[in-house]
N, C-alpha and C positions, 0 to 999 in steps of 0.2 A: 674163268674167262677174264681176260684183261679188260681194263676200263677203256673208255674212248680216249681219255687223255694219255694212257699208256700206249695205245695204238698210234696216236698222233706223234708222240715222242719217238716211238720206234721208226715210223716212216721218215720223220725229220732226220733222225740219226743215220738211217740208211742212205738218204739223199745226200747228206753232208759228207759221208764217207766216200761216196762215188765222186763227189766234186773235189774233195781234197786229194784224191789220187792224182789229179792233174797238176798239183802244186809241186814244183821241184823241191827236193829235200833241203837244198841250200837256202831257199827262201824261208821255209818254216824255221830252220835253225837260226837264221839271221834275226828274224822277228822275235824268236823265243830264246835268244842267246843266253839269258840268265836262268834257263830252266833245264834241269837235268833229265834226260830221257831215262825212264825206268821201265824195265821189262818184267813181266810176271809170267812164270811157268808153274805147272803143277806136277805132272808125272812125266817121266822119260822111260818108256817101256819098249822093248822089242816088239811086243804085241799087246794091245790094250787089254787091261784086266776087264773081266765081264762086269764088275761093279763100277767101272769107269766108262765103259764103251758107250752107254746111252746118256751120259752126263756131259762130257766134253771130250774133245780130241786130245791126243797127246803126241809128243814127238818120239821118234825112235832115237837111239843113241846117235845114229848117223845124221839124221835130220837136225837134231839138237846141235851137234857139232857144226853142221853146215850153217845154221842160223848164227851161231857165235862167230864163225869166221867172217860171215857177211857183215856183222856189226863191227868187228874189229877193223874192217877196211875203212870205216867212216868215223869211228869213235875210239877213244882210249878208255880202258876200265878205270872207274873211280877207285882209288886206293884207300882214301880216307873215308871210312864209313861211320865216323863219329857223327853226332847230330850237327855239329858245325861244318864238318866236311861235306855232308849231304846238302845242307842248307845253302852253302856257298858255291856249290859246283855249277858249272855251266853246261851248255849244249855240246861242248867238245868231248865230254865224258859220258859214260853210261853206267847203269847199275842193274844187276840181275837180282831178282827176288824169286823165292819159291813159297807158295802158300800151301797150307794143310799139313806139312810135315810128313809127306808120303815116303815110304821106304825107298822107292826108286830115286827120289831126289838125293838120298844119301848114298845108296849103293851104285847108282848108274851115273847120275849127273855130276856129283861132287868130284870124282876122279877126273872127269873131262875138264871141269872148271879149274882144278889144280894144275893139270897139264898145260893149260893155256894161260895160267896166271890171272884168273878172273875171280875176284872176291864176290860174295853173295850174301844175302840175308835170307834165312829160313824162318818163316812164320809158322808157329806151332799152335794147334788146337789142343789146349792143355788137358782136357778130359779124354782125349784120344791117344795120348802118348802110350805106346804099347808097353805092357808089363806093369803099368801103374794100377793101383787099387781102383776097381770099378771102371776100367778103361772100356770105351765103347767105340762105335764106328758111326760115321755120317749116315743118317737115316736114308738119304737118297742113294747111298751105295747099295742098300738092300733093294731099293726099287729097281735099279739098273740090273742087279744080279737076277732078280726075279723075272724081269722082262727077257733077259737072255735065256733063262731056264724055260720060259714059255715057248720058245722056238721048238717046233717039232712035237709039242704036246697035242693031245687029242682035242677034237672040237668040244667034247664034254668037259674036259679039264679047263679049257679056256672059258666056257660058259659058267662053270662053277666059280672061277676066279672073278669073272665079271659080276656074278650075283653077289659075291662078298663085298665088292667095291661099291656096287650100286646101292646097297643098303645104307651106306653112308653118304650117298649123293654123288658118287664119282661115276659118271656115265660116259658114253662114247666108246671109242676103241679101247680095248683092254690094256694095251701097252701105254697109251696116252693117259688113261685113268690111273694106272699104277704110278706113273711119273708125277701125276698131279696131286698125290696124297699129301695133305698138310701135316706139319709136325705133330699137331695135337691128335691126329688120327693114325700115328705111326704103328699102333698095335695091329692095324690091318695087315702089315707086312708079315707078322707072325701067323695070322690066319691063312694068308695066301701061301706062305712057306709050308705050313702044315699040310695044306691040300696038295701041294706039289711034291711033298716028301723031301723038302730042303731043310737041312739043319743049319740055320744061319749062324748060330754061335760057333759051331764046329768049323764051318767054312772059314769064317773070318779069323778064328784062332789059328787055323793052319796056314792061312795065306799071309796074315799080319800086314795089313795095308800101311801102317804107320811106323815111324821110327821109335826106338826105345829112348828112355831117359839117358842111358849110357851112350847111345849113338849121337844124341843131341850134344852131350858133353864132349864127345869126340870131335864134332864139328867145331866147337869153340876152341879146342886144343889145336886144331888144324888151321885156325885163323879165320873161320867163318863167323858170321854174326847171327844172332837169334832174335826173334821178336814174338809177340803174342798175336793170336788170330782168333780170340774169343775162347770160351770154355767148351762150347759144343756146336759152334758154327750155325747160329740162327740167322734169319733174315732180320736185320735190325729194324726195318720199317714195320715189322709185325710186333715189336716189343714196345712197352712203355719206357719212359725215360729212366726210371729206377732200374729196370731190367737191363737196359743198354749200358748204363754206368756199371752195374754189378758185373756183367759179362766182361766188360773191358778191364776194370781194375783187378778183378780176381785173376784173370789170365795174365795180365802184365806182372802182377806181384809174384805169381807162380814162376814165370820164366825168369824174372829178375833175381829172385831169391834162390831158386833151385840151381842156377848156373852162375851165380855171383857176377852179374853183369853190371857194368858202370853206366849203361844207357838203357832207355826204356822205349821200345818201339811197339807199335800196334797197327795191324792191318785189318780193316773191316772185312768181315765175311761178305762176299758178293760185292757190295759197294756201300758208300756212306749215304744212301738214300734214307730219308726219314730222320736225319741227324739235325738237331737244332742248336743254336748258340748256347742254350742251357747245358747241353751235353759237354761241349768243349769247356765251358766254365767249371763244371764239376769234375773234370778229369785232367785239367791242364797241369796241375801240380804233380801228377804221377805218370804222365806220358810225355816223352820228349818229342816224338814225331809220330804222326798218323800217316797211313798209306791207304789208298783206295784204288779203284780200277776204272777210271773214266778218261783215259787219255793223258796227254801232256801238253804243255804250252803255258805261256804267261796267262794268269787268270786272276780274277778278283776273288781271292780266297785267303784263308788264314795261312800264315807263314809255316805253320807246323803241319799242314796237310799236303801230302805229295801224291800226285796222280800217276798211274802206271798204264802201260799198254799191254793188253793180253796177247800172249804169243802161242797158246796151246793149239789154236786152229790156223796159225799163220806160218806158211813155209818161207815167206819172204819178209825179213825183218824191216827192211827199208819201206816196203809197201805198207806194213803195219804201222810204222811211225807216221807216214804221210796220212793214212786214214784216221789215225788216232790223235792227230794234232788238234788241240782245242784252245787257241788263244781267246782271251775274253773279248767279246761276249759269246763266241761260239762254244765256250765251256759250259754254257747253260743247256746245251743240247748234248746229252751223254749217250 
């Protein structure tokens, strides 16, 4: 259950979003003229994958292209994606980013971006690159897949799954309990999968959610940029400082060295909640730019930290920008 402070923050954010919808885009662009609007996507699928369906929305190829066309009416693509190019860009340009390195971002979204002449940065979870030794998948993908498989199961099977979860303290509705399982209790997914007769390893090996090392290299050859998105996508606010630094530097070094990149970009999993000045001090020499997911606008923050507007659940890019505008001190409400 979320804390009282989290609930207050959520309510304040929802209220702010509704208020900002009434602000004309031209006003927010004028006030934040020195801030580059950056959009974040994850998957682009004709039909949502079962392991994504209960985590977040995704665009179809048609709606993704429609969003890009809408953006292009108001902004020009940022062509210089170097650290200096991003840092010096203003609100007349825009940048597209993809998190997680999902296969559809390569197979479906990239050809659309190429056809429209839009560069992008793809942030990779380095332990999840398909085909690498010990490659894995996001634990929450397992939760979403199992929730989907529970549909149509017998009452007895649902009760059995509920019993497995409740032994570790996950109570309430069985679907909600599955989605609430913490990373340290991820072995529960294997128990639930065994009860439902689901071979998780075989499913994800056959479906292959993530791009391969060779496909990532192909993105570079085609002019796209790569960045790191941690080793295995943890919630940084649940990690101590040493673990935060380790996840960041190991993933950045992996991407930089594996693909011979002259730049070093890192996107926080989820957001940069729980990050202290000590973290930036210990990583500043090995990361050129940081990216997070809490809107855009002039803000009292480090020059190296860039904020993005989530687009997975948004059919209207301009409305998303208006709702996601966070000039300081509104940037304190995320």
